[in-house]
C-alpha positions as CSV (number, residue, x, y, z in Angstrom):
1,X,233.2,112.3,209.8
2,X,234.3,110.0,206.9
3,X,234.5,111.5,203.4
4,X,231.9,110.0,201.1
5,X,233.2,107.9,198.2
6,X,233.6,110.2,195.2
7,X,230.7,109.8,192.8
8,X,230.2,111.5,189.4
9,X,227.5,111.9,186.8
10,X,226.6,110.0,184.6
11,X,227.9,106.8,186.3
12,X,225.9,108.0,189.3
13,X,222.4,109.3,188.7
14,X,220.9,109.9,192.1
15,X,217.5,110.2,190.5
16,X,217.6,106.5,189.5
17,X,216.5,105.4,192.9
18,X,213.8,108.0,193.0
19,X,212.2,106.9,189.7
20,X,210.0,104.1,191.1
21,X,207.9,103.8,194.2
22,X,209.4,100.5,195.1
23,X,213.0,101.8,195.0
24,X,212.1,105.0,196.9
25,X,210.7,102.7,199.7
26,X,213.7,100.4,199.6
27,X,216.3,103.2,200.1
28,X,214.2,105.4,202.5
29,X,216.5,106.3,205.4
30,X,213.9,106.9,208.1
31,X,210.5,105.4,208.9
32,X,207.6,106.9,210.7
33,X,205.2,104.5,212.4
34,X,202.6,104.8,215.2
35,X,205.3,103.4,217.5
36,X,207.0,106.8,217.3
37,X,204.0,108.8,218.5
38,X,202.8,109.9,222.0
39,X,199.4,111.6,222.3
40,X,199.1,114.5,224.7
41,X,195.7,114.9,226.3
42,X,193.9,117.4,228.6
43,X,191.7,115.9,231.3
44,X,188.8,117.7,233.0
45,X,186.8,117.2,236.1
46,X,183.3,115.8,235.9
47,X,181.6,113.2,233.8
48,X,180.6,113.3,230.1
49,X,182.5,116.6,229.8
50,X,184.0,117.7,226.5
51,X,185.4,121.2,225.7
52,X,187.0,122.4,222.5
53,X,190.3,124.3,222.8
54,X,189.7,127.3,220.6
55,X,193.3,128.0,219.8
56,X,193.9,124.3,218.9
57,X,191.3,123.1,216.3
58,X,190.4,119.5,216.8
59,X,191.8,119.3,220.3
60,X,189.4,118.8,223.2
61,X,189.6,118.7,227.0
62,X,187.9,115.5,228.2
63,X,186.6,114.2,231.5
64,X,188.1,110.9,232.7
65,X,185.3,108.7,231.4
66,X,185.5,110.1,227.9
67,X,189.3,110.0,228.0
68,X,189.2,106.3,228.8
69,X,186.9,105.8,225.9
70,X,189.2,107.7,223.5
71,X,192.2,105.7,224.8
72,X,190.7,102.5,223.3
73,X,191.3,103.9,219.8
74,X,194.9,104.8,220.7
75,X,195.5,101.1,221.6
76,X,193.8,100.0,218.4
77,X,195.9,102.4,216.3
78,X,199.1,101.1,218.0
79,X,200.0,104.4,219.7
80,X,202.2,103.3,222.6
81,X,201.6,106.0,225.1
82,X,199.5,108.9,226.3
83,X,200.8,112.1,228.0
84,X,198.4,113.4,230.6
85,X,197.8,117.1,231.4
86,X,195.2,118.1,234.0
87,X,193.0,121.1,233.7
88,X,192.8,122.2,237.3
89,X,189.8,124.3,238.6
90,X,190.8,127.7,240.0
91,X,189.5,126.7,243.5
92,X,192.1,123.9,243.6
93,X,195.1,126.2,242.9
94,X,197.2,128.0,245.5
95,X,200.6,129.6,245.9
96,X,202.5,126.3,246.7
97,X,200.7,124.1,244.1
98,X,200.0,121.6,246.8
99,X,197.1,120.0,244.9
100,X,199.8,118.5,242.6
101,X,200.4,115.6,245.0
102,X,196.9,115.0,246.2
103,X,196.3,111.3,245.9
104,X,192.7,112.0,244.8
105,X,193.8,114.7,242.4
106,X,192.6,114.8,238.8
107,X,195.8,113.4,237.3
108,X,196.1,110.6,239.8
109,X,192.5,109.5,239.3
110,X,192.9,109.7,235.5
111,X,196.0,107.5,235.7
112,X,194.2,104.8,237.8
113,X,191.3,104.8,235.4
114,X,193.5,104.6,232.3
115,X,195.6,101.8,233.7
116,X,192.6,99.8,234.8
117,X,190.9,100.0,231.4
118,X,194.0,99.8,229.2
119,X,196.9,98.3,231.0
120,X,198.9,98.0,227.8
121,X,198.8,101.7,227.1
122,X,201.8,103.7,228.6
123,X,200.7,106.6,230.8
124,X,203.1,109.5,231.0
125,X,202.4,112.2,233.6
126,X,203.5,115.8,233.7
127,X,205.5,116.7,236.8
128,X,205.3,120.5,237.2
129,X,203.4,122.9,239.4
130,X,202.1,125.4,236.9
131,X,198.6,123.9,236.5
132,X,198.3,124.1,240.3
133,X,199.7,127.5,241.2
134,X,197.7,130.7,241.3
135,X,200.7,132.5,239.7
136,X,201.1,130.1,236.8
137,X,204.8,129.5,237.4
138,X,206.2,125.9,237.4
139,X,207.5,126.3,241.0
140,X,207.2,128.0,244.3
141,X,208.0,131.7,244.2
142,X,209.5,134.2,246.7
143,X,208.2,137.7,247.4
144,X,209.9,139.0,244.3
145,X,208.3,136.3,242.0
146,X,211.5,134.4,241.6
147,X,211.0,130.6,241.4
148,X,212.8,128.9,244.2
149,X,214.7,125.9,243.1
150,X,215.3,123.6,246.1
151,X,211.9,124.0,247.7
152,X,210.3,123.4,244.4
153,X,212.2,120.2,243.9
154,X,210.8,118.9,247.2
155,X,207.3,119.6,245.9
156,X,208.1,117.9,242.5
157,X,209.3,114.8,244.4
158,X,206.0,114.6,246.2
159,X,204.1,115.0,242.9
160,X,206.1,112.4,241.1
161,X,205.7,109.9,243.9
162,X,201.9,110.4,243.9
163,X,201.9,109.7,240.2
164,X,203.9,106.6,240.6
165,X,201.7,105.4,243.4
166,X,198.7,105.9,241.1
167,X,200.3,103.6,238.5
168,X,202.0,106.0,236.1
169,X,204.5,104.2,233.8
170,X,206.6,107.4,233.2
171,X,206.9,110.6,235.1
172,X,208.0,113.6,233.0
173,X,209.4,116.5,234.9
174,X,208.9,119.5,232.7
175,X,209.8,122.2,235.2
176,X,213.5,122.8,234.4
177,X,214.6,123.0,238.1
178,X,218.2,122.0,238.8
179,X,218.7,118.7,240.5
180,X,215.1,117.5,240.3
181,X,215.9,114.3,238.3
182,X,218.3,113.0,240.9
183,X,215.9,113.8,243.7
184,X,213.0,112.1,241.9
185,X,215.0,109.0,241.0
186,X,216.2,108.6,244.6
187,X,212.6,108.9,245.9
188,X,211.3,106.4,243.3
189,X,214.0,103.9,244.2
190,X,213.3,104.3,247.9
191,X,209.6,104.0,247.3
192,X,209.8,100.7,245.5
193,X,209.1,102.2,242.1
194,X,212.3,100.9,240.5
195,X,210.7,100.4,237.0
196,X,209.0,103.8,236.9
197,X,210.7,105.6,234.1
198,X,211.7,109.3,234.0
199,X,211.3,111.3,230.9
200,X,213.2,114.4,231.6
201,X,212.3,117.6,229.8
202,X,216.0,118.4,229.7
203,X,216.1,121.0,227.0
204,X,212.9,123.0,227.4
205,X,213.2,126.5,225.9
206,X,211.5,129.7,227.0
207,X,209.6,129.7,223.8
208,X,206.8,131.8,222.4
209,X,205.2,128.7,220.9
210,X,203.5,127.5,224.1
211,X,200.5,129.9,224.1
212,X,197.7,127.6,223.1
213,X,198.8,124.9,225.6
214,X,198.6,127.4,228.4
215,X,195.1,128.2,227.2
216,X,194.2,124.5,227.2
217,X,195.4,123.8,230.8
218,X,194.1,127.2,232.1
219,X,197.4,128.6,233.3
220,X,197.7,131.5,230.8
221,X,195.5,133.9,232.9
222,X,197.5,133.0,236.0
223,X,200.8,133.7,234.4
224,X,199.6,136.9,232.8
225,X,202.5,139.0,231.6
226,X,205.0,136.9,233.5
227,X,207.6,134.7,231.8
228,X,209.7,131.6,232.6
229,X,213.1,132.8,231.4
230,X,214.8,132.3,234.8
231,X,214.4,128.5,234.5
232,X,213.5,127.6,230.9
233,X,216.4,127.8,228.4
234,X,217.4,130.8,226.3
235,X,216.4,130.1,222.6
236,X,219.9,131.4,221.6
237,X,221.7,128.6,223.3
238,X,222.6,125.2,221.9
239,X,225.7,123.9,223.9
240,X,223.8,124.5,227.1
241,X,221.2,121.9,226.0
242,X,223.9,119.2,225.9
243,X,224.9,120.0,229.4
244,X,221.3,119.9,230.6
245,X,220.8,116.6,229.0
246,X,224.0,115.1,230.3
247,X,223.2,116.2,233.8
248,X,219.7,114.7,233.7
249,X,221.1,111.4,232.4
250,X,223.7,111.3,235.1
251,X,221.0,111.8,237.7
252,X,218.9,108.9,236.4
253,X,216.8,110.0,233.5
254,X,215.8,107.1,231.2
255,X,214.9,109.3,228.2
256,X,215.1,113.0,227.4
257,X,212.8,115.6,225.8
258,X,213.6,118.6,223.6
259,X,210.8,121.2,223.5
260,X,209.6,122.8,221.2
261,X,210.1,120.7,218.0
262,X,210.7,122.0,214.6
263,X,212.5,125.3,215.6
264,X,214.9,123.1,217.7
265,X,215.7,120.1,215.4
266,X,219.3,121.1,215.5
267,X,219.2,120.3,219.3
268,X,217.4,117.0,218.7
269,X,220.1,116.0,216.2
270,X,223.0,117.0,218.5
271,X,221.5,115.2,221.5
272,X,220.9,112.0,219.5
273,X,224.2,111.9,217.6
274,X,226.5,113.1,220.5
275,X,224.8,111.2,223.4
276,X,223.1,108.3,221.8
277,X,220.2,108.1,224.2
278,X,216.4,107.8,223.8
279,X,215.5,111.2,222.5
280,X,212.0,112.6,222.3
281,X,210.7,115.9,220.9
282,X,207.5,117.8,221.6
283,X,205.7,119.2,218.6
284,X,204.1,121.9,220.8
285,X,200.7,123.6,220.7
286,X,201.9,126.6,218.7
287,X,203.4,124.4,216.0
288,X,200.1,122.5,215.8
289,X,198.0,125.7,215.7
290,X,200.1,127.1,212.9
291,X,199.7,123.9,210.8
292,X,196.0,123.8,211.4
293,X,195.4,127.4,210.6
294,X,197.3,127.1,207.3
295,X,195.4,124.0,206.4
296,X,192.0,125.4,207.3
297,X,192.7,128.5,205.2
298,X,193.7,126.2,202.2
299,X,197.3,127.6,202.2
300,X,198.8,124.1,202.9
301,X,197.8,120.5,202.4
302,X,197.1,119.6,206.0
303,X,197.9,115.9,205.9
304,X,201.0,116.4,203.8
305,X,202.6,119.0,206.0
306,X,201.6,117.0,209.1
307,X,203.4,113.9,207.9
308,X,206.4,115.9,206.6
309,X,206.8,117.7,209.9
310,X,206.8,114.4,211.8
311,X,209.2,112.8,209.4
312,X,211.5,115.8,209.8
313,X,211.6,115.1,213.5
314,X,212.4,111.4,212.9
315,X,215.1,112.4,210.4
316,X,216.7,114.7,213.0
317,X,216.9,111.8,215.4
318,X,213.8,111.8,217.5
319,X,212.8,108.3,218.7
320,X,209.4,109.5,220.1
321,X,207.3,112.5,219.1
322,X,204.8,114.1,221.5
323,X,202.2,115.5,219.0
324,X,198.6,116.5,219.0
325,X,198.6,115.0,215.5
326,X,199.2,111.5,216.9
327,X,195.7,110.1,216.3
328,X,195.2,111.8,212.9
329,X,198.7,110.6,211.7
330,X,198.1,107.1,213.0
331,X,194.8,106.9,211.3
332,X,196.3,108.1,208.0
333,X,199.1,105.5,208.3
334,X,196.6,102.8,208.9
335,X,194.4,103.8,206.0
336,X,197.4,104.0,203.6
337,X,198.5,100.6,204.7
338,X,195.1,99.0,204.2
339,X,194.0,101.2,201.3
C-alpha cells in the first residue's frame, strides 16, 4: 500500500473541508442511495393476510396480494430488488424439504405475481431447505442429524430451477453446501436460464444474530436446540471466507454475500479489496432488532443509527445491502432530497 504524502499542521488542517456542508459533500468518499438496497420480505399463504413479527418491530409477513401492493412503493422509491422468503405451513414440511421445488409452491407463486405486476423490480429467491424441513436444517439429514452434502445439492438444484422457471431474476443459495453453485449454474445453463444470476451466500457464519429471522419464517421451533455449525462458518475464521468466496466465483456465482453484516465488515472489506467482485452484505434480523429496541427505548436516534450502519457497510465495500431498513431508509433519502 503506498505511503501517503506527508502532511503537517498548520499547512494542513483536516477540519477545513469539514467546516461547510458543501465541502463535506464534495469530499465524501462513499455514497448511499436506494440503488444499494435490497428489501427482504416474508410471504404468507392466503389473501389479505398480514402478521407482525414480534421480534422485528415494523416487519410483517404478507400474503402475495399484499406483497404485490407493497412492491409498488419499492419501485417508486428506486429500490432495485426484493428478496423473497416464504413462511411455509407446518403441513407442507417434511424430512426432505421436497416442497421447496413445488412449481405451485408459495415462493414460486409469489415470484410469478411480482414479475407480472412489477417486471422492473428484481426478484431474488432464497435457495435453502430450512423453511421446508421438519427439522429446520438447511439440508437433508442422516440418522445422526448430520446434513448430507451431495444429496442436499441435488435438492437445491431442483429448487433453484423451479425458481428460475417461475421467473426469478436471481437465485440465492444460502445453504452453505459445498459444490452447490457449480451444480446450480450447470443446471441453469442446461435449462436455458443463461441470464439467471446466482447470488451466493459464500461467507455465511454460524451466527447468533439470526434468531428473529427464524421466528419470522417459522423454522425456529423445528430447529429447536440444534445448530448449523457443521456447514455454516465458524465466526473465528476470516481466511476461510476468502476461500469460500473464490470457490463460489470459480463455480459460476455472479455476486457474493457476507452474512451477518456489522460484526463481519472486516470480511466484506477483504472480499471487496482482494477479489474485486460484486459484494453484498446482509444486515440480519438480530442487527435490525437491536437497532429497533434501542430506538424504541430512546437510547439511540433510530434514523441516525440506521443510516450510519448502512453507510458503514458501504464504506467497508458492500455494493448491495440486504436490510429490513430498506424502505425506511429509502423514504428518508427521498424526503431529504426533496425537503
